[in-house]
VEXTIPA-756739 format. One record per atom (N, C-alpha, C): residue in three letters; x, y, z. Coordinates in pm, whole numbers, padded with zeros to 5 digits, always signed. Example, Ala and Ser with C-alpha at 12.3 -4.5 7.8 and 13.67 -1.06 7.14 Angstrom:
ALA+01319-00569+00780 ALA+01230-00450+00780 ALA+01320-00330+00780 SER+01285-00225+00708 SER+01367-00106+00714 SER+01290+00003+00787 
This chain:
MET+00085-00117+00000 MET+00000+00000+00000 MET+00089+00124+00000 HIS+00053+00220-00080 HIS+00126+00348-00087 HIS+00027+00459-00060 TYR+00069+00559+00014 TYR-00014+00675+00040 TYR+00042+00792-00041 VAL-00044+00851-00123 VAL-00002+00957-00214 VAL+00056+01075-00135 LYS+00174+01119-00179 LYS+00242+01234-00117 LYS+00224+01357-00205 PRO+00242+01476-00150 PRO+00230+01598-00231 PRO+00321+01592-00354 GLY+00266+01631-00467 GLY+00343+01635-00591 GLY+00347+01505-00669 GLU+00295+01396-00612 GLU+00299+01268-00681 GLU+00184+01256-00781 THR+00213+01186-00889 THR+00112+01148-00988 THR+00112+00996-00994 LEU+00010+00941-01055 LEU+00005+00796-01071 LEU+00121+00748-01158 ALA+00157+00828-01259 ALA+00270+00793-01345 ALA+00400+00788-01266 LEU+00420+00884-01174 LEU+00541+00886-01093 LEU+00543+00767-00997 ILE+00429+00735-00938 ILE+00421+00619-00849 ILE+00454+00492-00927 SER+00403+00481-01047 SER+00432+00368-01135 SER+00583+00356-01158 THR+00646+00468-01188 THR+00791+00470-01212 THR+00868+00433-01086 ASN+00830+00493-00973 ASN+00903+00469-00849 ASN+00895+00325-00802 TYR+00783+00260-00827 TYR+00766+00121-00783 TYR+00800+00019-00893 ARG+00840+00070-01010 ARG+00875-00017-01124 ARG+00760-00109-01161 ILE+00638-00053-01160 ILE+00517-00126-01196 ILE+00461-00062-01324 PRO+00432-00141-01427 PRO+00372-00082-01547 PRO+00244-00003-01510 PHE+00228+00111-01573 PHE+00116+00201-01541 PHE-00018+00128-01549 GLY-00039+00050-01656 GLY-00165-00022-01672 GLY-00191-00122-01560 LYS-00085-00187-01515 LYS-00098-00284-01406 LYS-00133-00212-01275 LEU-00073-00096-01253 LEU-00102-00017-01133 LEU-00247+00031-01136 LEU-00291+00077-01251 LEU-00428+00124-01266 LEU-00528+00010-01245 ALA-00497-00108-01301 ALA-00586-00224-01287 ALA-00599-00269-01141 ALA-00492-00250-01061 ALA-00495-00290-00920 ALA-00570-00189-00834 ASN-00609-00076-00893 ASN-00675+00031-00819 ASN-00802+00075-00891 PRO-00903-00012-00896 PRO-01024+00020-00971 PRO-01100+00141-00915 GLN-01070+00182-00792 GLN-01134+00299-00734 GLN-01091+00428-00805 ILE-00981+00421-00881 ILE-00933+00540-00952 ILE-01005+00547-01086 THR-01095+00642-01097 THR-01173+00655-01222 THR-01106+00750-01320 ASN-01024+00842-01267 ASN-00950+00934-01353 ASN-00804+00929-01309 PRO-00716+00866-01389 PRO-00576+00850-01346 PRO-00500+00982-01332 ASN-00557+01090-01382 ASN-00493+01221-01368 ASN-00538+01293-01241 TYR-00621+01227-01162 TYR-00675+01291-01042 TYR-00664+01195-00923 ILE-00558+01214-00844 ILE-00543+01139-00720 ILE-00520+01242-00609 LEU-00551+01202-00488 LEU-00548+01294-00375 LEU-00433+01263-00280 ILE-00377+01366-00220 ILE-00274+01347-00117 ILE-00335+01261-00006 GLY-00262+01159+00035 GLY-00309+01069+00139 GLY-00389+00951+00089 GLN-00428+00955-00039 GLN-00506+00844-00097 GLN-00424+00716-00095 GLN-00489+00603-00067 GLN-00422+00474-00066 GLN-00417+00418-00207 ILE-00297+00374-00246 ILE-00276+00311-00376 ILE-00222+00170-00351 VAL-00289+00071-00406 VAL-00243-00067-00395 VAL-00127-00087-00492 ILE-00019-00143-00443 ILE+00097-00174-00527 ILE+00095-00324-00552 PRO+00059-00366-00675 PRO+00047-00509-00701 PRO+00180-00583-00687 GLY+00173-00702-00627 GLY+00290-00788-00614 GLY+00384-00751-00501 LEU+00347-00652-00420 LEU+00434-00610-00311 LEU+00361-00628-00179 ARG+00429-00693-00084 ARG+00368-00713+00047 ARG+00345-00579+00117 GLU+00242-00574+00195 GLU+00212-00456+00276 GLU+00321-00442+00382 PRO+00391-00327+00388 PRO+00500-00312+00485 PRO+00460-00342+00630 SER+00337-00311+00669 SER+00297-00337+00808 SER+00287-00487+00838 SER+00285-00572+00736 SER+00280-00717+00757 SER+00420-00777+00771 ILE+00522-00695+00756 ILE+00661-00741+00761 ILE+00721-00699+00895 PRO+00779-00792+00970 PRO+00832-00756+01103 PRO+00959-00671+01097 TYR+01023-00665+00981 TYR+01149-00591+00968 TYR+01124-00447+00926 LYS+01213-00359+00973 LYS+01216-00220+00930 LYS+01363-00179+00921 ILE+01390-00092+00825 ILE+01526-00040+00809 ILE+01521+00109+00840 ILE+01613+00153+00924 ILE+01625+00295+00958 ILE+01767+00337+00922 VAL+01776+00439+00836 VAL+01905+00490+00793 VAL+01927+00625+00859 SER+02038+00638+00929 SER+02077+00766+00988 SER+02192+00821+00904 LEU+02164+00929+00830 LEU+02269+00987+00747 LEU+02378+01048+00834 GLY+02340+01113+00944 GLY+02438+01176+01032 GLY+02532+01075+01095 ALA+02477+00964+01139 ALA+02559+00860+01202 ALA+02623+00768+01099 ARG+02576+00778+00974 ARG+02622+00689+00866 ARG+02609+00543+00907 ARG+02483+00511+00951 ARG+02451+00375+00994 ARG+02316+00335+00938 LEU+02305+00209+00905 LEU+02178+00147+00869 LEU+02146+00051+00980 THR+02028+00067+01040 THR+01986-00019+01150 THR+01868-00104+01104 LEU+01878-00232+01128 LEU+01771-00326+01097 LEU+01701-00363+01227 THR+01568-00346+01227 THR+01490-00389+01343 THR+01396-00501+01302 LYS+01362-00582+01400 LYS+01261-00686+01383 LYS+01168-00673+01502 ASN+01038-00655+01473 ASN+00940-00632+01579 ASN+00986-00521+01673 ASN+01040-00415+01614 ASN+01085-00295+01684 ASN+01204-00317+01778 GLN+01273-00428+01764 GLN+01395-00455+01841 GLN+01514-00452+01745 VAL+01620-00382+01783 VAL+01738-00373+01696 VAL+01800-00511+01681 MET+01817-00551+01555 MET+01883-00678+01523 MET+02028-00657+01485 LYS+02051-00559+01397 LYS+02184-00536+01340 LYS+02199-00388+01311 SER+02322-00343+01307 SER+02353-00208+01265 SER+02477-00217+01176 TYR+02471-00149+01063 TYR+02579-00158+00965 TYR+02633-00019+00932 PRO+02765-00007+00911 PRO+02820+00120+00863 PRO+02785+00135+00714 ILE+02763+00260+00672 ILE+02723+00285+00534 ILE+02800+00403+00476 ALA+02794+00415+00345 ALA+02832+00537+00274 ALA+02703+00600+00225 ILE+02702+00731+00214 ILE+02582+00805+00174 ILE+02615+00900+00059 GLY+02513+00972+00014 GLY+02530+01066-00096 GLY+02621+01182-00060 LYS+02694+01228-00161 LYS+02780+01345-00141 LYS+02698+01473-00149 MET+02762+01586-00127 MET+02692+01714-00114 MET+02603+01745-00235 LEU+02647+01720-00355 LEU+02569+01755-00473 LEU+02467+01647-00511 THR+02479+01530-00452 THR+02385+01420-00480 THR+02348+01354-00347 VAL+02280+01430-00264 VAL+02249+01383-00129 VAL+02151+01266-00132 THR+02159+01184-00030 THR+02063+01075-00011 THR+01931+01138+00033 PRO+01822+01104-00037 PRO+01694+01170-00005 PRO+01633+01119+00126 LEU+01590+01214+00209 LEU+01520+01180+00332 LEU+01380+01131+00297 GLY+01321+01049+00384 GLY+01183+01009+00363 GLY+01155+00865+00396 GLU+01034+00826+00360 GLU+00983+00691+00385 GLU+00973+00618+00251 TYR+01035+00502+00241 TYR+01038+00424+00118 TYR+01014+00278+00153 VAL+01006+00195+00051 VAL+01005+00050+00070 VAL+01099-00012-00033 ILE+01145-00132-00002 ILE+01225-00207-00099 ILE+01128-00266-00201 VAL+01148-00234-00329 VAL+01053-00279-00431 VAL+01102-00398-00511 ASN+01233-00414-00526 ASN+01287-00532-00593 ASN+01435-00542-00561 ARG+01497-00644-00615 ARG+01639-00668-00586 ARG+01707-00732-00706 GLU+01837-00711-00714 GLU+01915-00773-00821 GLU+02050-00816-00767 PRO+02075-00947-00764 PRO+02207-00994-00722 PRO+02311-00962-00829 ASN+02431-00931-00786 ASN+02545-00905-00874 ASN+02510-00810-00989 PRO+02467-00688-00957 PRO+02427-00595-01063 PRO+02544-00540-01144 GLY+02667-00562-01098 GLY+02783-00516-01172 GLY+02822-00374-01138 GLY+02935-00333-01194 GLY+02983-00197-01173 GLY+03007-00166-01026 PRO+02974-00042-00986 PRO+03002+00000-00849 PRO+02901-00050-00746 PHE+02804-00132-00788 PHE+02694-00170-00700 PHE+02719-00297-00620 GLY+02837-00353-00632 GLY+02875-00465-00550 GLY+02792-00591-00572 ALA+02769-00664-00462 ALA+02710-00797-00468 ALA+02558-00799-00473 MET+02491-00687-00442 MET+02344-00687-00437 MET+02293-00545-00450 TRP+02179-00532-00518 TRP+02108-00405-00533 TRP+01967-00425-00480 LEU+01926-00341-00384 LEU+01789-00340-00333 LEU+01728-00206-00374 SER+01635-00208-00469 SER+01573-00084-00519 SER+01479-00026-00416 LEU+01484+00106-00400 LEU+01389+00176-00314 LEU+01275+00231-00399 SER+01165+00264-00332 SER+01047+00315-00401 SER+01065+00462-00439 ARG+01181+00494-00485 ARG+01214+00621-00549 ARG+01313+00587-00657 ALA+01270+00602-00782 ALA+01351+00560-00897 ALA+01493+00616-00888 GLY+01589+00529-00915 GLY+01729+00570-00917 GLY+01801+00556-00784 TYR+01731+00517-00680 TYR+01793+00506-00547 TYR+01781+00364-00495 GLY+01882+00324-00418 GLY+01878+00190-00362 GLY+01978+00175-00249 ILE+01975+00055-00194 ILE+02072+00010-00095 ILE+02153-00096-00167 HIS+02285-00080-00169 HIS+02365-00175-00246 HIS+02502-00197-00185 GLY+02568-00297-00237 GLY+02706-00324-00198 GLY+02799-00226-00268 THR+02927-00256-00265 THR+03023-00165-00330 THR+03145-00241-00378 ASN+03204-00189-00486 ASN+03332-00242-00531 ASN+03447-00155-00475 ASN+03411-00063-00385 ASN+03509+00026-00323 ASN+03485+00030-00171 PRO+03529-00076-00101 PRO+03500-00083+00042 PRO+03555+00034+00123 SER+03658+00103+00074 SER+03713+00216+00149 SER+03617+00336+00150 SER+03509+00330+00071 SER+03412+00440+00069 SER+03314+00434+00187 ILE+03304+00320+00253 ILE+03209+00306+00364 ILE+03247+00403+00476 GLY+03145+00473+00527 GLY+03167+00573+00631 GLY+03179+00713+00576 LYS+03178+00726+00442 LYS+03198+00857+00380 LYS+03073+00902+00304 ALA+03070+01029+00269 ALA+02964+01086+00185 ALA+03019+01096+00044 VAL+03000+00988-00034 VAL+03065+00980-00166 VAL+02974+00929-00278 SER+02855+00881-00244 SER+02771+00818-00346 SER+02688+00921-00422 LYS+02616+00875-00521 LYS+02524+00961-00597 LYS+02385+00961-00534 GLY+02379+00932-00404 GLY+02254+00936-00330 GLY+02211+00802-00275 CYS+02271+00696-00324 CYS+02237+00563-00274 CYS+02304+00537-00139 ILE+02263+00428-00078 ILE+02319+00384+00049 ILE+02406+00262+00020 ARG+02534+00275+00046 ARG+02629+00166+00021 ARG+02661+00091+00148 LEU+02673-00038+00136 LEU+02719-00123+00246 LEU+02833-00209+00196 TYR+02909-00264+00291 TYR+03005-00367+00253 TYR+02926-00481+00188 ASN+02986-00550+00093 ASN+02916-00658+00023 ASN+02863-00764+00118 LYS+02943-00804+00216 LYS+02896-00907+00309 LYS+02773-00858+00386 ASP+02769-00729+00417 ASP+02657-00672+00493 ASP+02531-00664+00407 VAL+02543-00620+00282 VAL+02424-00610+00198 VAL+02369-00749+00165 LEU+02456-00848+00152 LEU+02409-00986+00129 LEU+02335-01038+00251 GLU+02386-01011+00370 GLU+02318-01052+00493 GLU+02182-00981+00503 LEU+02181-00851+00481 LEU+02057-00774+00488 LEU+01954-00828+00389 ALA+01996-00849+00265 ALA+01905-00899+00161 ALA+01851-01037+00193 SER+01929-01118+00266 SER+01882-01252+00302 SER+01775-01246+00411 LEU+01767-01135+00483 LEU+01673-01122+00593 LEU+01544-01051+00554 VAL+01554-00945+00476 VAL+01437-00860+00451 VAL+01372-00891+00315 PRO+01239-00903+00313 PRO+01170-00924+00186 PRO+01140-00791+00116 ASN+01105-00800-00010 ASN+01053-00683-00079 ASN+00929-00637-00004 GLY+00911-00506+00004 GLY+00802-00448+00080 GLY+00847-00395+00215 THR+00969-00429+00257 THR+01023-00381+00384 THR+01034-00229+00382 SER+00988-00164+00488 SER+00994-00018+00494 SER+01135+00029+00525 VAL+01171+00143+00464 VAL+01301+00204+00482 VAL+01278+00352+00516 THR+01325+00393+00631 THR+01315+00533+00673 THR+01455+00593+00667 ILE+01468+00702+00594 ILE+01597+00772+00584 ILE+01582+00904+00659 ARG+01665+00919+00762 ARG+01664+01037+00848 ARG+01796+01113+00840 ALA+01790+01240+00876 ALA+01913+01319+00881 ALA+01998+01266+00996 
């Protein structure tokens, strides 16, 4: 389930969740005019578990440069991270993991976990010395062993909160 935020359109929600527009529209028959959605309106995201049904939550602290994994509101793990640099900051907000890709290649290390904001994710790195620094293009980097462990624990639909 997604709640419409200010400035969002159905097309943008479709892009952010990597769901074809027609499929998103079909999953939401209450929408009679796709050009007219309301802030706070509930949008069903087909194929994605409801975040409230998942015991895991991810909290990212940009200031502390840590990613904390909780289960049933109890801290399970905390990982050091790299974050976005000054010109490409990591966006604050509430997101969910929408899909994943093992071994995506390039600078993304051993795993890519897409966030519900197109172009952003949690991923490994081919440059472990970057962890702890503000060097990315806005993504959250972890050591490869850490992102593989995280990905083995959390399903798609897991909520991700990014805080200052």
